[in-house]
N, C-alpha and C positions, 0 to 999 in steps of 0.2 A: 254542279247539285241534280240535273238531266241523266246524267254518270250513275251517282247514287240511285235515283228511280229504280231505272233499265238494270241495272246490277238485283236491284232489292226482285224484278219481277221477272225475271232470268231465270232464281233461285227456285220461285213457286210459277211452275208452270202447268202443273193442277189446278190451284185459287185462282189465276189469268181463266184458262178452261171455265171451268166454270163461271167466272163470275160475266163471261161474254156468254154460256148459254140462257144464266140466266138473267140478262140484257134482253136477251132477241126472245127468250118468252115472256118479258115484262110489255118488250116494244109490240108484241104479237097478240097480249091481253088488250094493251090500249085502243089498237085496229080493231078487232073484233067489238072491245064495249063502249069504249071511244069517240070514236071518230062517225058523222055525220053522213051515213049514203043516201040520202034521198036528192042527192045533187054529182052522183057520180055522174063524169065524163063517159067512162064506157062500162062495159061489160065487164071486162075481170075489174075493174075499182068496187062494182059491184055484189059478185057473189064469189070472187076468191078471198079471204079474209089473211091480214097481211100483204097484199097484191104488191103494192109500191116495196114494202121491205123486202121479201124475194126477189122481187128486178132488181133493185138495186143488188141487191148479194150476185147476182147471176150477170151483174155488170160487171162487177167488181174483177168474179173472176176469170172473165174473156178477158177485161184487163188485162190481170193478171198475165196469162197464157200468152194476150199476142205480144204482150213488150217482152218479155221473155223469149219467146220465138224471133222477134220482130233483132231485139239485142244479140242474140246468138246468131242470128243470119247474116250478119254482117259489122254491125256497128261497131261490137263490143274489140276492141284490138290487145294484141298480145302489148304486155306493161311496159316497156325495151320500144316503144312503138318512136316517138320523139330526140330518143338517143344515135339512131345509126344517121 
């Protein structure tokens, strides 16, 4: 079942990208209009719309690049490593 869903999404990359953009826009609008900022802990929470959404996105990007670098620096090995 999950394979069918993945195949369905692979066949429609434009729709997936568009739905992701719509989701980000909805979260940004909700962050601007629906979140109470009277009890913000930091300056960024108070004055940057969607700060935590942007912070989470940046953290994910950094994590992906770090994991890619870390994997290429020595964790990844050839496929026949255990055969020898």
